[in-house]
C-alpha positions in Angstrom: 36.9 -18.5 -56.6 39.5 -21.4 -56.8 41.3 -20.7 -53.6 39.1 -22.8 -51.3 39.5 -25.8 -53.7 43.3 -25.4 -53.8 43.5 -25.1 -50.0 41.2 -28.1 -49.5 43.3 -30.2 -51.9 46.5 -29.2 -50.1 45.0 -29.9 -46.7 43.7 -33.3 -47.8 47.1 -34.3 -49.3 48.8 -33.3 -46.1 46.3 -35.3 -44.0 46.8 -38.4 -46.1 50.5 -38.0 -45.9 50.7 -37.4 -42.1 47.8 -39.4 -40.6 47.1 -43.1 -41.1 44.1 -43.9 -43.3 42.7 -46.1 -40.6 42.1 -43.0 -38.5 40.9 -40.8 -41.3 38.2 -43.2 -42.7 36.0 -43.4 -39.6 36.4 -39.7 -38.9 35.4 -38.6 -42.4 32.8 -41.4 -42.6 31.1 -40.0 -39.5 31.1 -36.4 -40.7 28.1 -36.5 -43.1 25.8 -38.1 -40.5 27.0 -35.7 -37.8 26.3 -32.7 -40.0 22.8 -34.1 -41.0 21.9 -34.6 -37.4 21.7 -31.0 -36.3 19.1 -29.8 -38.9 17.1 -33.0 -38.3 17.0 -32.3 -34.5 16.0 -28.7 -35.1 13.1 -29.8 -37.4 11.9 -32.4 -34.9 11.9 -29.8 -32.1 10.1 -27.3 -34.2 7.3 -29.7 -35.2 7.0 -31.1 -31.7 6.4 -27.7 -30.2 3.4 -27.0 -32.4 -0.1 -28.0 -31.3 -2.9 -29.3 -33.5 -4.5 -25.9 -33.5 -1.4 -24.3 -34.9 -1.4 -26.6 -37.9 -5.1 -26.0 -38.7 -6.2 -22.5 -37.6 -9.7 -22.7 -39.2 
């Protein structure tokens, strides 16, 4: 249960120690928008493929 947290903290500490913060900030700043883009694209593709009759079958 605690192992992923311990490993993440150790990896983060190693990254901060080995890699310059000017490189880490843009990389990790871009991670949340990048992970949010995939579900948003799938949702847009799913709703675009529906016709008006699919939304209101009656």
